[in-house]
N, C-alpha and C positions, 0 to 999 in steps of 0.2 A: 504494499499500500504505499510506504514511504517512498520507494523507488519511483512508482507511478506518479505521485505527487511531484517529485523533483523533476521528472520527465516533462510534465505539463507546465511547470514553472519555468523550466530552462527555455522551452519553445516559445512560452508567452513573452519572455524577456527579449527574446530575439526578435519577435514580430513588433512588440512596442518600439523597440529601437529603429526599426525600419519605418514604422509609421511617423515617428519623430523626426527622421531624416527627410521623408517625403514631405511632411509639413513644412519644414524648413526650406526646403528646395522650392516648394509652391510659393512660399513668401518670398523668396529670393527672385523668382521669375516675376511676380507681380511688381516688386519694387523696381526691377530692372526695365520692366515695360513702362512703368511711369516715368522713370528717368529718360527712356528714349523719346517719350512724349514731350519731355521739356526741352530736350535737344533738338527735336525735330524742327526743321526751318519752316515757318509758316509761309503760306503763299504770298510772295511780296507783292505789294501794291506798287503801282509806278512810282509813287513818291518815295517808298521805303527803299527802293532799288538805289536811290541817290545816296542813302545812308551807309550803304556797304562800303568799308573803307578798302578792302583788299580782296582779291580772290583767294589769298593764302587763308584767311580766316574762314571762308566758306569751305575750302577743302579740309581744313582741320576739323571743323565741325561735323562735316560729313563722315570723316574717317571715324570720329568718336561714335557717331550713330550706327556706322557699319559694325564697329567693335562690340557695341552693346547689343545689337540685333544678333550677332553671332553668338554671344553669351546666352542670350535669351533662347535661341535655337538649341544650344548645347544642354541647357537646363531642361528644356522641354523634351529632348531625347532620354536625358537622364531619368525624368520622371516616367517616361514611357517604358524604359527598362525595369524600373522599380514596380510599375503597375503590373507588368508581365509576372514579376516575381511574386507580388502579393496575390495574383490569382492563381497561381500554382501552388502556393505554400499550403493553404488550408487542406487540400486533398493529400498533398505529400506527407504533411505532419500526421493526419489521421491513419494513413498507411503505416508510417513508421511507429506510432505509438500503440497500434493495435496487433503487433506481431513480434515475436521473437525469433522468427524464421530468417536465418542469415541470408538465404537466397534472395526473399523478398525484399528485405532492408537494402542489400547492395544494389538491387535492380532499381529500386526506387531513387536511390542517391544518383545512380548514374543517369537515369532518365530525367531527374530533375536538373542537373547540371546542362545536359544536352538541350533541354527545352528552353531554359532561361538564358543561358549564355550564347545559343545559337551556333554551337560548333558540332562538327561530325565525330570529333575525337575526344573521348573522355576515358580515363583510366584511373581506376580505384585501387589503392594499395593498403593492405593491412599489416600492421606491425607485429611481428612475431617476436616476442619478448625474449623467449628462450634462445632463439638464434640471432636475436638483435638484427633482423632484416625486414624490410619492407617488402611484401610479397604481393604480386598483382592478383587481384581477383577477376576470374573470367566472367563472361556475361551471364553464365548459368550458376554463378554462385561459388565455383570451385577455386580454391587458393591455389595458385600455380607456383609451386616451389621453384620451377626452373627460370622464373623471371622475378628476380629478387634482388634488391639494392640494400647496400649497407648505408647507415646514416652518413650523410656528408657526400655521397656520390652522385654527382649530377643535379638536375633539377628536383627529382623526387626526394633523393636522400638529403639534400641541403634544407628543403622545406621541412622534412622531419626533424633534422638535428637543430636547426635554428627556431623551430615552432613558429614560423612567420612565412607570409606569402613570398614566394620567390617567381619572379618573371624572367624569362629568356632574355638574355643580352644586358641584364642589369647585374653584372658581377657573376653570374652563373653560366657554366659552359652549356653549349646547345645540345648536349648529349647526356644520356644516362648510361652509366657503365655497370653491366651486370657483374656482380662480385666474382672475381677470378676469370673474367673473360675479356674480350677485345671491347674497344669502345662501340657502342650500339646507337645509332642515330634514333632520335625520337622525334614524333610530331607534336609533342606537348609544348605549349607556349608559356604556361604558368601552372603553379601547384600550390595547394594550400593545405596546411597540417590540420588533422582532425584530432584534437585532444580535449579530454574532459578531466577536470580537477587534476591538472598537470600530469595526466597520464597520456602518453602518446598512444592513440589507437590507430592511426592511419594517415594517408595523404591522398588527397583528391586532385587529379591533374586535367587540364583542358587544353585543346589544341587552338590553332589559330580561329579567331572569330571572323565570320563572314562580313558582317557590318559592325565594326567596333565602335562603341559609344564612350570608351574611356574609363567605363565603372565596371568592367567585368571582373577585375581583381577583388572589388568590394563585395560583389554578388557572390563569388566562389567562397570568400571568407564566411559569408553568411551561411551559405548552404553548408559548409564545413562545420560551423556551429551547431546547425539543427542535426546534421548527422552524427555528431559526437554523442549526443544523448541517446539516439536509438542504438548506436553501436555499443555504447556503455551498458546499456539495459540488456541488449542481447548477450553480450560476453559474461555479464556478472549474474543476471537473473536466470538466463538459460542454464548457467552453471548450478545454481541452487536448485532449479527445477529438476535437473539431471541427477543430481544427488537423492532427491526425493523418489525418483523412479527406478534407479538402478541399483543393483546389488554390489556393493563396494569391493567385494572379493573377486568375483567372477567378470564383472562388467555386463552381464546379462541384466535384463528387466527384472525388477523384484515381483513377488506374489501380488502385492496390492496394485502395482500398475498393470500387471498382466490382466486381472479381472476387469480393469477400467477399459483397456484395449478390447478385450473380448466382448464386452457389452456393446460396444459400437459395431463390431462385426456381426454380432447376433441380430441386432436391428436391421441391418443390410441383409443379412441372410434371409429373414423372414419376409421383408418386403420383395426381395428378388427371387425367392425360392431357390436358394443355393445351399450347399452343404458346408459345415465347418468340422473338420476332423481334429481330434486331440490325441496327441502322443504323450504319455506320461511314462517316465523311466526313472530308474535310479541305479547307483552303482553297486554292483554285487560286492559282498563282503567288504564294505568300505571301513567298518569298524576294525577289521582285521588289519587293514592296510595302515590306518592311523596308529593302533597299537604297536605293529611291527616296526614302521618307519618314522613314527613322530608326527604331530600335528602340522609342523611346517611342510612336511613333504606331502602330507594329506591336502593341504591348502593349495599346494602347487599342483597336484593332481586335478583338483577342482577347476582350477583357472586354465590349465591346459586343455582339459576335455571340453570346458565350455567354449573355448576358442575354437576347438576342432568341430564341434556341432554348429556353431554360428557361422563360420565360414562355409559349412557344407549346405546350410539351408538358405533358401531363397529369401530376398528381401521382403516380399509381401507376407511372409509368415512370421509369427512372433515367438522367440525363444526366451524363457524365463527360468529362473532358479526358483523352485517351487518350495524348497526348505531343506537345510542339511545336504544331503547327497542326492536329493531328488530334483528333477528337471521337468519341465512341460513345454510343449511345443503346440502352438495353434496353427492349423493349416487351412487357411479359408479357400473356399471353392475346390476343395479336394475331398474326393469321395473316401470312404473307409478303406476301400481295397488299394487305392493310389497311396493313401497315408501308410498303409502296411508296407507298401513297397520301399517307400521313403524311409520308414522306421528300421526295417531291415538293413538297409544300407548303413545307416547311422551305426547300428550294432556291429556290422561287419568293419566298418572303419574304425571303430573304438578298440574291437578286439585285435586289430591288426596293428594298431599304433604302438610305438616303442616307448610306452610310459616308463619312467624310472621305477625300479623294484617291482616290476611286473611278475617276474619270476617267483617272487615270494607270496603270491596270491594262490589260494587253493586251487584255482583252475590254471595256474601258471600264466595268466594273463589278466589285464583289467576288462572286466566285461559289465554288461549292463542287462537289467531285465525290464520290459516294458509292455505297455497296453494301449491299444488304439480302439477308439470308439468315435462315433459321428453324430452330429447334430443336423437335422432333426430325426435322422433314421433310427438312432438307437435311444434317445432320450427327449423329453419335452422341454428341458432347460439345459443349459450349458453346465450346470452344477451336477445335474443328474448325469450327464455324458461323462464328465470328469470322474465321478464316483465309479461308472462303469469302466473306464480305462484303468482305473486303479484296481478294481477287481481282477481285470485281465493281468495287470502287472504281477499280482500276487499269485495268480495262477501260474504265470511264467516261472516264478521263482519255486513254486511247488513242483514244477515239472523239471527242475535242475538247474535253473538259472541260465544266463547267456542265451536268452531268446525273447522274441516279441510274439504276442499274441493279440488277435483281433477280440473285440467283445463278442460273446455268444450268449445266449440265453442260459440261465442255470449255472453260470460260473460263480463259485463261493469264494468270498475273499477272507478265508481264515488268517489271521494276523501272523505273517512270517516276516521276522526282522532280518535286516542285512541281505 
């Protein structure tokens, strides 16, 4: 709640500054127009022409008028640029403040710069504190490790190092140098740092402007200020959100978040009449592994096995640590028979993997036992389906472990530990 309030207040402060600037600019325009009126030469009557002393005085007066008219035009263009800024800002701020999705935030920032500054070239760099590098973000939100610049290198690096707007040709080289590589030409013309509470978050760069008005640097800095709030929230609030959703040991989703995700899929399954299959499994003789090798080795086994299953499973499925040495996989739009094929492959993958101390296990390998059931074919609710998968799991243990069974009627779930 506090972070949300800070986000709103930061954006409001930026907008208020813009409004004050625009009001001042409008006032200056009005004043200059009034002065132009004072200097404007009235239509001379025949008698007044006689009072003009020299052509030089007329020329000087006309020059002053042209100078003031030029300034009025410049300020009108300035106001026009800020008007475009103000028209785009409300929608952009709404998008930035209502998501923690990195892809959406970076896409909004890039689009905002392109629309307001009227340039075809926009590049966003995110600061990786661990590597101390500014890494470019691709249009689809991927951080590109191969395009990374150290602080102080070229236009982007200098903007990040000095925490101030840098413009090509004003003390900066016209290139960016990729760390450890040859000089690389860049189409960027200016770059502004994105920082929040003295934390460098990134740098936003823009190319040549089609019709420059002279205020592009100020606009880029304002966009960077607004972007800083969204990127700060994304980095730190999404981190807190992830901690609440993920099991700290294995990196898999935790049980609570698994049920949160399942509920969403169940609603979709009911509306679209599609299946959701559940694969529930645990590690055979895990207590023996812990007692024989120590809990540190047991934790390492859990992490290694979790990583193995996670990498093998498609992204549309959800893998979670169900508790202890027990794991659960939700397979949306997969029939029970297809889920069984997947589960068997997972079992074979784990049995063949060279886990440390596997030879000390009763079966001379690390194995799993699991059960598969499907919604809505096997149960009227997802909780009932999980119970049926659990029953199949314990039947697999009863039959000798290191196997996976599909739910069948009349399976009994006598408690068999380990």
